[in-house]
N, C-alpha and C positions, 0 to 999 in steps of 0.2 A: 405549527410556525411557520410563515408567512414572514420573508425578508422585511416587508414592510412594519413590520411589530420588533424588529432590531435598529439599532445602530450603527453602522459601518464605522470600525474599531478608525480612530483617528491615524492610526502610522500607518491602516492598509489604504486612506482612502487616499496619503500623499502618495504612496507607491502607485497604485492606481493611474493618479494624476500625471506624476512623472513618468509610466509607460506610455499613456495616452499624446500625452507631450513630444514623445520619444518619435514617433510614426514608426514607418516602417511595413512590409508585409506580415500577413498572420499566417498562421505554421498552415493551415489547409491548403494557404495560396502558393506552399511550395512543393516543391517534389518531395520525398519522405526523407530521401541523403542529404538534402539541404537543410531539413526543416531537424533534423536529430545535430546534424552541426548547430545550427542557431541554438540549439535547446541546450545543447552541451556548451557552448561558451557562455551562456547566462548564468551558468552554477555559482562560478565565481562573486558574480552583480548580487545576487541574492541571498547565499550563503555567508556567516559566518568563519572565520577563519577555520580551519580543518582541529578538532579535538585532539590531544596525544590520549591515546589508548595502550591498551598493555601491548599489544603486539595486533600486527595486520599480517595474514598470509592468504595468498591467490593460491586456488589450486583449480584444478583441471582433472575429472574421473570420469570413466566410459561406465554408465549404470543403464540397464534395460535399452540397451541400444542405442542411447543418447551422449552425446556429449558435453557435460555441463560445468559450467565456470562459474564457480563460488569464490567469496572472500569472505576470512574468517576473522571477526574483530573478538579481542578478548580487554577485560574492562580493566583498569586503573585499580592497583591495589592486591593486597595479599587475596589467592583464591585457593577454594579445595582443591584438590584433584579432578574431579568429576563436577562442572558447571552446568546450572540450566540452560539451555540453549533457546534462540529465535530462527527459524527458517523464516526469512524475509525478502520477500518480491516487491520491486523499483513500480514507481509512479511512473507514466508518461504515454496513457492510450494504448497500450498493445504495440504501438509504431517505433517510442521515442524512448530516451532512459538508458543507463549501463550501470555497469556495481560503478563506476567515475560519479554519475549523476550524482547518486544518493550517500556518497562517501560519506560527506561530513553529517547527512543526518542519521547514517548508522553510527559514528562515533561517538555522536553525543547520547544516541538512545543508546547503546550501550555501556557507556559511564553514568549516567541517570540510573539505570535499569540494575548494573549489578550483571547482566546476562552476557553472553557470549551472543554474538548475531554471525548468523550466516547469508551471509545477502549472496543473492542468486541471479547469473544472468540467462534469460530465457528469451526462445526464438523470437522476433520480430515480426510483424507483417510490414509491407506486401508481401515478403520473400517468404516468410515463414506464419502463414497465415492460421488463425484457428482448424487443426485442433494445439498445435503447436507448443504456443504456452503452456497453457495447463497439460499436457502432456509433461513437458519438461518439470513443472514446480512440482508435479506428485512425483518422477521420476527424482527430484533433488531432494524431495522429503524422504524417500523413502530411504534413499542413500543412506542420508543423515541420521537417521532413524537404524539403519542396517548396521554401521559403522561407529555408533554413539563412540562408545568405549574408545576406540583408537583416535576419537575426535577429542577425546577428555570430556564430554558430553553425559549429563547425569541424565537416564534417557529413560527416566520416570516424570521430566522435567523438562520438555521441549515445547514449545510452542509455535503459533506458524500467526505470519502476518504478514501485513504488507501497505501501502498506499496508492491509492486511488485504482487504478487498474492492477496494480500488484493485492491490493485488497481486496480485490474481485478473484484472484488467484487465490487467495489464502482462504476465502469462503469456501471455493470450489474445492478446493483439495480437502478442506476439515469434512463438509458434504460427503467427499469421497471413500473416507476416511469411516464414517459412520454408516455408509451404507455397508462399506466390507464388517464392520463389526468391530472392527479396531478401537483400540481406547489407547492411541499413541501419541494424541494431542493432549497438553494440559489445557490450553486456552489458545482461544484466536484474538490477536489485535487488529483491526479493521479500521484503517485510518481514510475516514472518508471515502469507502469504497463506489465501485457503480453494481449494482444490484441489480438492475432492469433493462437489458440493452433493448429488449422491445419495445420501446416507446417512445412513441412520437416527439418529435422536436418540444412541441408545444404544450407538454405536459412536464415538460420539466421547467421550474421559475427560480430563480432569474435567469433569463438566456443569454440572457448578453449584459457587457458591462463591467462585470464582476470577475476577470480576468479568463475563467473557460467559457467559451461562448456557444451557443449550439449546434453554429457550423461547422466549427471544432470538433464537437463530441461527435456529430457525423460522420465527419471526415476520417475520424481513427475509429469508428464501430464500424463504419463498411470497408474499410482497408483491413481489418481483422475481423472481420467476418467474412470477406468474399463470396457471400452467396452461401453462408452457413444458415442455422434457422436460429434468431433470436431468443426463441420461445426455452430453449434446449437448457435444463440448470447446472448444465455445465459452463453455459455458456451466460446466463442469467441466475447467479443461484437463489434470488427472491421467488422462481418458479416453481422450486422445490417444492414437493406437497407434502412430505414428512421431516420435520426439522426436528423430530423429538433424539434426544439422546445424543445430539452435538455437546463438545465442549465448552465450559463457560465463553463468554465473548464481552472485551474493553471493546465499545466501538466510539469513535472519534469523529466530530460530525460540526458541519461550520453553517452557521445561519445565511450566510451569501453564497450558497454553493447549490449549482442545479443539481446537484445530487442529494442534497437535502433528505426532500420528500420520500425517495425510496431507500434513503439510508435508514429514516426512521420505520418505515414500513417493515425492513428486516428486522430491525432490533423491537419491531411487536411482535413479529412474527417468530422468531426464538423466543422472545419471553411466554408468547402464548403457548409453546411447545415446552415451555419446562425449562429451557436454555438459562442462565443465570447471565444475565447482561448488568455490564456496568457502559452507563453514558456519560461522557464528556463532550458537554453541545457547546463550541464556543460561537454566540449568538452575531458578535461582530465581523468573525473571519470568512475569509474567502477559500475556495477551492488550493489543494497546496500549500495552505500559507506555514505549512513546518517547516519548507523549503527554504525561508524568504527572510530567517529572523535577524539577516545583515540589515532590514529596514522594519520588522516589524519585533516589538520588542515583547509580545505576546508569543510571541514562537518558542523562544526561548525558553519562559516560562510554564509554558504548554509543555515542551520536551519531559522536563522536569517531572512535571504530575504524573505526563502518562508513562514514564520510566518509573515511576513510584508505584504507579498501577500495574505494571509488568513486572515489577518486582514481588507486590503481596500475590500478585497470581501464584506466580509460582513458586510462593513461601520461602523467599530467602529472609 
């Protein structure tokens, strides 16, 4: 499907017009530290007020020689002693974002799914380029699985997921587990992930005008790779040759997202490899719309829908 075949959601169009009229520099025109501050300041502009969950706990642990920060959300309501869990990696192009930036989304997804969300902070480029984020993600997942009982998790019902760049990390963790013959992942939740960083800018459409631009993507990718091979499957999960034996996937894609085509290709390759894939395409939406529910009503409904799919995948 191409964006020309879709109609941009009215709320989303109004938000894009609002942003265009506001002006100001683009993220790729800023120093990374300034871009992070700008990105962080926009959270409450885009997201609705934080939902109350049963509990929120910040922890920092040492594992595999890495210092890992995590935020653990437990859903509202009576819960069994051992809960299913989602190991979650935030978006932000490997340069931006943190535990706070996706706190509103994690809270809503936690309640919508009834699943414990374990949000992981990973190293950011350019200070910590590839493979730091991948190594942090893998170490965090291993720590959570190894310590599932102490964390109140049912080790048989652990999922991995993330948004955008975090979705890429989740896909890589799932592939790494698959190569090792491990079966610790019950399902993977991929929210409009980047799956092929080797693509030329012109291969992504639409490239401009829909929140994420070709220049912004190129800035993030170049900072993240810092000269690393974009065809490495630990960078570009779409380029992994063997996808057999991976856990079932929930893929969320958007019609006006420059990552749509590579997301659909990854979906098709998973399905061709015998992996069960549930796809939710929001044809009128843009990249990162789930974090924009203050302005986009469909984002609220989508979070509830995705939470239900996650709940079903973890057999609640």
